[in-house]
Every structure is written in structure tokens, then in C-alpha cells.
C-alpha positions as CSV (number, residue, x, y, z in Angstrom):
1,M,-5.7,-11.4,-15.5
2,Q,-3.3,-9.3,-13.4
3,T,-4.2,-5.7,-12.9
4,V,-1.4,-3.0,-13.5
5,H,-0.9,-0.6,-10.6
6,R,-0.6,3.1,-11.7
7,T,1.4,5.1,-9.1
8,P,-0.3,8.3,-8.4
9,S,1.5,11.5,-9.7
10,F,1.9,14.3,-7.3
11,S,2.6,18.0,-7.7
12,V,3.0,20.5,-5.2
13,T,1.8,24.1,-5.6
14,V,0.8,27.1,-3.7
15,R,-2.0,28.0,-6.1
16,P,-5.7,28.3,-4.5
17,V,-7.7,25.0,-4.6
18,A,-10.2,26.6,-6.8
19,E,-7.5,26.8,-9.7
20,L,-6.6,23.1,-9.5
21,D,-8.0,20.2,-11.4
22,A,-7.0,16.9,-9.9
23,D,-8.8,13.7,-8.8
24,L,-7.6,14.2,-5.1
25,I,-6.3,17.4,-3.6
26,V,-4.2,17.0,-0.6
27,I,-3.9,19.8,2.1
28,P,-1.8,19.9,5.0
29,M,-3.7,21.0,8.1
30,F,-1.9,22.2,11.2
31,E,-3.3,21.8,14.6
32,G,-5.6,24.8,15.3
33,D,-5.6,25.8,11.7
34,D,-8.6,27.5,10.2
35,L,-7.3,27.4,6.7
36,P,-7.4,31.2,6.3
37,D,-5.6,31.0,2.8
38,E,-8.5,29.0,1.4
39,P,-11.6,30.9,2.5
40,S,-13.7,29.2,-0.3
41,L,-12.8,25.7,0.7
42,E,-15.5,25.4,3.4
43,E,-18.3,26.5,1.2
44,A,-16.8,24.2,-1.7
45,C,-17.0,21.1,0.8
46,R,-20.5,22.1,1.6
47,G,-19.8,22.6,5.4
48,E,-18.3,19.1,5.8
49,I,-15.1,20.5,7.2
50,A,-17.0,22.5,10.0
51,R,-19.0,19.6,10.7
52,A,-15.8,17.2,11.0
53,R,-14.3,19.7,13.3
54,G,-17.5,19.9,15.5
55,R,-17.3,16.0,15.7
56,G,-13.6,16.1,16.7
57,E,-12.9,14.2,13.6
58,L,-10.6,16.8,12.1
59,T,-8.2,18.5,14.5
60,G,-4.8,18.6,12.8
61,K,-3.4,16.0,14.7
62,L,-0.2,14.6,12.9
63,Y,-1.2,12.3,9.8
64,E,-4.9,12.4,10.8
65,L,-6.9,11.9,7.5
66,F,-10.3,13.6,6.5
67,V,-11.5,13.1,2.9
68,T,-14.4,14.9,1.5
69,T,-16.0,16.1,-1.8
70,W,-15.2,19.4,-3.4
71,T,-17.3,21.0,-5.8
72,T,-16.8,24.3,-7.5
73,G,-18.4,24.9,-11.0
74,R,-18.4,21.8,-13.1
75,I,-15.3,20.4,-11.3
76,V,-16.1,17.6,-8.6
77,S,-12.9,16.3,-6.8
78,R,-12.1,14.9,-3.5
79,V,-10.0,16.9,-1.0
80,A,-7.9,15.1,1.6
81,L,-7.1,17.2,4.7
82,V,-3.9,15.4,6.3
83,G,-2.9,16.5,9.8
84,A,0.5,18.3,9.9
85,G,0.8,18.6,13.6
86,P,1.9,21.7,15.3
87,R,3.0,24.5,12.6
88,V,6.4,24.9,14.7
89,D,7.4,21.3,14.1
90,F,6.8,21.4,10.2
91,T,9.8,20.1,8.2
92,A,10.4,19.1,4.5
93,D,10.4,15.4,5.8
94,R,7.0,15.9,7.5
95,L,5.7,17.2,4.1
96,R,6.9,14.3,2.4
97,R,5.3,12.1,4.9
98,I,2.0,14.0,4.5
99,A,2.2,13.5,0.7
100,A,2.7,9.9,1.3
101,T,-0.5,9.7,3.5
102,G,-2.2,11.4,0.6
103,G,-0.8,9.0,-2.0
104,L,-2.2,6.1,0.1
105,A,-5.5,7.8,0.3
106,A,-5.5,8.1,-3.5
107,R,-4.5,4.5,-4.0
108,Q,-7.3,3.3,-1.7
109,R,-9.9,5.3,-3.5
110,R,-8.3,4.1,-6.9
111,R,-7.5,7.6,-8.2
112,A,-5.1,8.1,-10.8
113,G,-3.5,11.2,-9.7
114,S,-3.4,13.7,-6.9
115,G,-1.9,16.9,-5.9
116,S,-0.5,18.4,-2.7
117,R,-0.5,22.2,-2.0
118,R,0.9,24.6,0.5
């Protein structure tokens, strides 16, 4: 029996992560970015982002991928932080490639949908 592949759907928003309901939330992360516009993200990820930074696993290097669990209230989801490189080099094309990286992460994890923000 053949399995039908469902293409993940994406939406781009500037809403805070806490307001989103998605299987996978993709967040671009620039080099040296401390994510000041998402102050609750670290707590919602139970310190995993800080630990990954401490291990050198999360630096914002271009297309680097870090996926962790995000929990707020009753919603449990996954967050993918995708390296966006230096902020000064950010373009619409780079955002499309970051979204594609997030889409591949969703597909590998068999998620039906994902969102991208910023």
C-alpha cells in the first residue's frame, strides 16, 4: 500500500510564539541573537535553548537546525530554531530557504503543518 505524502503548510506571522497553535514553529535565529522579542520562549522550552547555546549546538550559523519541545498551558508543540546567519545579510531569499529547512524538519518528524515567524 502506498503512503500519500502531505505537504506541510506554512504561514508567516509576526505574532508572539505563545499565541500560535502549530505542530512545528520555525523561528529564524541570527548569529548573536538572544531572541529579545520572545522573552517567554526560553521558559516555554524549559531551558533547552540556553543549554544548546552553552554546548555550542545553537549559534545562529546559517541553516543550523535545533528542534526542541515548547510547552505553554495545554499546548505542546515543537520549535525549530533555524540559523539565519548575520542579520545584515538577511534577505527574502534567505527567509525562503530557512522556511524550506523548517519544512524538511517537519517532514522528517512527520508533522502535518508548521509555521514560520518573524
